C-alpha positions in Angstrom: 33.1 -53.6 34.7 31.3 -52.3 31.0 28.5 -49.9 29.5 26.5 -50.1 26.1 28.1 -47.3 24.6 26.4 -47.6 21.0 23.6 -50.1 19.8 21.5 -49.5 16.4 19.5 -52.6 14.9 17.0 -53.1 12.2 16.2 -54.7 8.9 18.5 -54.9 5.7 18.0 -55.8 2.0 14.5 -55.6 2.0 13.7 -56.2 -1.6 10.4 -53.7 -2.6 9.1 -53.9 -6.4 6.3 -51.6 -6.7 3.8 -50.9 -10.0 1.7 -48.0 -10.9 -1.0 -48.9 -13.7 -1.8 -45.2 -15.1 -5.7 -44.6 -16.7 -4.5 -44.0 -20.3 -3.5 -48.3 -19.5 0.6 -47.8 -19.1 2.2 -48.7 -16.4 5.4 -47.5 -14.9 7.6 -49.5 -12.2 10.0 -48.9 -9.1 12.2 -51.5 -7.5 14.4 -50.3 -4.8 16.4 -52.2 -1.9 16.1 -50.8 1.8 17.5 -50.6 5.0 15.8 -49.6 8.6 18.0 -48.6 11.6 16.4 -47.6 15.0 18.4 -46.1 17.9 16.6 -45.2 20.8 15.9 -46.8 24.3 16.6 -49.8 23.4 19.7 -51.0 26.0 18.1 -53.4 28.1 17.8 -55.3 25.1 21.4 -55.5 24.9 22.2 -55.7 28.6 18.6 -57.2 30.4 17.7 -59.4 27.9 14.6 -57.5 27.8 13.0 -57.9 24.2 9.9 -55.3 25.1 11.7 -52.6 23.6 12.4 -54.6 20.1 10.4 -53.7 17.2 10.9 -56.8 15.6 12.9 -56.5 12.1 10.3 -58.3 10.4 7.4 -56.0 12.0 9.8 -53.0 10.0 10.1 -55.3 7.0 5.9 -55.9 7.0 5.7 -51.7 7.9 7.7 -50.9 4.9 5.5 -52.8 2.4 2.0 -51.2 4.0 3.5 -48.2 3.9 5.0 -48.6 0.5 1.4 -49.3 -0.6 -0.4 -46.4 1.2 2.5 -44.1 0.3 4.0 -42.6 -3.2 7.4 -44.4 -3.2 9.2 -41.9 -5.6 10.9 -39.7 -5.2 12.8 -42.3 -2.7 13.5 -39.2 -0.6 10.2 -38.7 0.3 9.5 -42.4 1.1 12.7 -42.7 3.0 11.0 -39.2 5.1 7.5 -41.1 5.7 9.6 -44.3 6.9 11.5 -42.4 9.1 8.5 -40.3 10.6 6.7 -43.5 11.1 8.9 -45.1 13.6 9.0 -41.5 15.3 6.1 -41.1 15.5 4.6 -44.9 16.4 7.2 -45.9 18.9 7.8 -43.3 21.9 11.4 -44.8 23.2 12.2 -45.0 19.3 14.5 -41.1 18.9 16.4 -41.8 15.4 15.2 -43.6 12.4 17.9 -44.1 9.9 16.7 -45.3 6.5 18.6 -46.2 3.5 17.4 -46.6 -0.5 18.6 -48.0 -3.3 16.8 -47.2 -6.1 17.7 -49.7 -8.9 17.5 -48.8 -12.8 14.4 -49.7 -15.2 14.2 -48.0 -18.1 11.4 -48.0 -20.6 11.9 -50.1 -23.7 11.4 -48.5 -27.1 9.2 -50.7 -29.5 8.4 -50.1 -33.2 9.4 -46.2 -32.1 7.7 -45.7 -29.5 7.9 -46.1 -25.6 6.6 -49.3 -24.8 3.4 -48.9 -22.1 4.7 -51.8 -19.9 7.8 -52.8 -20.9 11.2 -52.1 -19.5 14.9 -53.5 -19.6 18.1 -52.8 -17.3 20.8 -50.5 -19.3 23.4 -50.4 -16.9 24.1 -50.9 -13.2 23.7 -47.1 -12.0 21.8 -46.4 -8.9 19.7 -43.9 -7.5 20.9 -43.6 -3.3 18.8 -42.0 -0.2 20.1 -42.2 3.5 18.0 -40.1 5.0 18.2 -39.8 9.4 15.0 -38.7 11.3 15.6 -37.7 14.9 12.9 -36.7 17.6 12.3 -33.2 17.5 15.5 -32.4 14.9 13.1 -33.3 11.7 15.1 -35.3 8.6 18.7 -34.9 7.5 18.6 -36.2 3.6 21.7 -37.2 1.6 20.9 -37.9 -2.1 23.3 -39.8 -4.6 24.2 -41.9 -7.3 26.8 -44.9 -7.5 28.0 -47.1 -10.0 28.1 -44.8 -12.7 30.6 -46.1 -15.2 32.1 -43.5 -17.2 34.8 -43.2 -19.7 37.0 -40.8 -22.6 39.8 -41.9 -24.6 41.4 -38.4 -24.5 40.8 -35.1 -22.5 42.6 -35.7 -19.5 46.0 -35.4 -18.8 48.3 -35.5 -15.1 51.5 -34.0 -14.7 53.5 -31.6 -12.4 53.0 -34.0 -9.5 55.1 -34.3 -6.6 58.5 -36.2 -7.4 60.4 -37.5 -5.0 63.1 -41.2 -4.9 59.8 -43.3 -4.8 58.3 -41.7 -7.8 58.2 -43.9 -11.1 55.0 -42.4 -12.7 55.8 -40.7 -15.6 53.8 -37.7 -16.3 51.1 -37.6 -19.2 49.8 -34.9 -20.9 46.9 -37.1 -22.8 45.9 -40.3 -21.2 42.4 -42.6 -20.7 40.2 -41.5 -17.7 37.2 -43.9 -16.8 35.7 -43.9 -13.1 33.1 -45.2 -11.2 31.0 -42.2 -10.4 29.8 -42.1 -6.6 28.3 -38.9 -5.3 26.2 -37.1 -2.7 24.3 -34.2 -2.2 23.6 -33.0 0.9 20.0 -31.5 1.8 19.7 -28.5 4.2 17.7 -30.1 7.4 13.8 -30.2 6.6 12.2 -29.9 9.7 8.7 -32.4 9.5 7.5 -34.3 6.9 5.3 -31.7 5.9 8.5 -29.5 4.8 9.5 -32.6 2.7 6.7 -32.9 1.0 6.7 -29.1 0.1 10.1 -29.6 -1.8 8.8 -33.1 -3.3 9.7 -31.6 -7.1 13.1 -30.4 -6.0 14.4 -34.0 -5.5 13.6 -35.2 -9.5 14.7 -32.0 -10.9 18.3 -32.3 -8.5 19.0 -35.9 -9.5 18.8 -34.8 -13.0 20.7 -31.7 -12.5 23.1 -33.4 -10.6 23.9 -36.5 -13.4 23.7 -33.9 -16.3 26.5 -31.8 -14.5 28.4 -34.9 -13.9 28.3 -36.2 -17.5 28.6 -32.9 -19.3 31.6 -32.1 -17.3 33.3 -35.3 -16.8 33.2 -35.2 -21.2 34.0 -31.4 -21.5 36.7 -30.9 -18.7 40.4 -30.6 -20.2 41.2 -32.4 -16.9 44.5 -31.5 -15.1 43.1 -34.4 -12.7 40.6 -36.4 -10.9 40.8 -34.3 -7.8 40.4 -30.8 -10.2 37.2 -32.3 -12.4 35.7 -33.4 -9.3 35.7 -30.1 -7.7 34.3 -28.4 -10.4 31.4 -30.7 -10.3 30.5 -30.3 -6.8 30.6 -26.6 -7.0 28.3 -26.7 -10.1 26.4 -28.6 -8.5 26.1 -26.2 -5.3 24.9 -23.4 -7.5 22.5 -25.6 -9.7 20.4 -26.9 -6.3 19.8 -24.4 -3.8 18.8 -26.5 -1.1 22.3 -28.5 -1.0 24.5 -27.3 1.5 27.6 -29.9 0.7 28.4 -32.4 -2.1 31.0 -35.5 -1.4 32.5 -37.6 -4.5 34.7 -40.9 -4.4 35.9 -41.7 -8.0 38.2 -44.4 -8.4 41.1 -44.2 -11.2 40.0 -47.2 -13.5 43.5 -47.7 -15.1 44.2 -48.4 -18.6 47.7 -49.3 -19.2 49.2 -49.3 -22.9 50.6 -52.3 -23.9 54.4 -52.4 -25.7 54.6 -54.2 -28.8 58.0 -53.4 -29.9 59.3 -56.4 -29.0 57.6 -57.8 -32.2 58.5 -56.1 -35.3 59.1 -53.0 -33.5 55.0 -52.5 -33.5 54.7 -48.9 -32.1 51.8 -48.9 -29.7 53.4 -46.5 -26.9 52.3 -42.5 -26.8 50.8 -41.2 -29.3 50.8 -44.4 -31.0 49.1 -46.5 -28.5 45.6 -47.7 -29.5 45.8 -51.3 -27.8 45.6 -51.0 -24.0 45.2 -53.3 -21.0 42.6 -52.8 -18.7 43.4 -52.6 -15.1 41.2 -54.1 -11.7 43.7 -53.1 -9.0 45.3 -51.9 -7.1 44.0 -48.1 -8.1 43.5 -44.7 -7.1 40.9 -43.5 -5.1 40.1 -39.6 -5.0 37.6 -38.3 -2.4 36.4 -35.1 -1.4 33.0 -33.1 -0.2 32.7 -29.5 -1.2 30.8 -27.5 1.2 28.5 -24.1 0.7 30.3 -21.4 2.0 28.7 -19.5 5.0 27.9 -16.1 4.8 30.1 -14.9 7.0 33.0 -16.1 4.7 30.9 -14.4 1.6 
């Protein structure tokens, strides 16, 4: 009558904080939320109530804490790979481990003009993301990323020349506010082993810095004809800057700011070139997505 066609289970929302105590007396901190999902020969736990094949989700949680004590948790790509390889190496019936890490932002305080040795603050909700899949005999595939990076520019953006038909009311605009909450990911070439992951560790933080800077600088400098064109330029530059990345994906929602017509009150001009007061909108909103891949050598 039926068969199990998909099975995956694990522990979600594991909160982890680690402090690094340095020889000079200063400290640095890392906070992250971890999710692990396991695949393998686990069908009988679903179909026959056979729990002998289940690595308990509490065991997975405790494993995260133990491996965080025994290993570096930065960069998060390395820690995700350490976790994934642990479950593959430790349990012969587990064939794939999916590890997602959200690294939360803590920024060192500046006090009396100097970086404070052990005090931090959260300056925004921006997050660093890692999604790592380790498969037996296939190595680890990693998507690094950034999310909840809220950006806005008050000019330097336009949107005109788009298709028009009987359903179109949107006017063309040559100067508008552009705001979005950046979600971007860059997909690394497959890494065959944990040793290969370790060999490229410096590149993970470098790629994060380069990608973030490209996103911010392109957003600010580009005379944007559309969100679509701007995000393509960002993707193209990230691929050029990080040689081990195969493709880049973006999801950019439009954060709309609409002019408020105040002409009804004593003829106040607040539209077009006279617009200064706007009404921020929450929904509905545009959502623009793309994936940009590196050209294969055959197409070059």
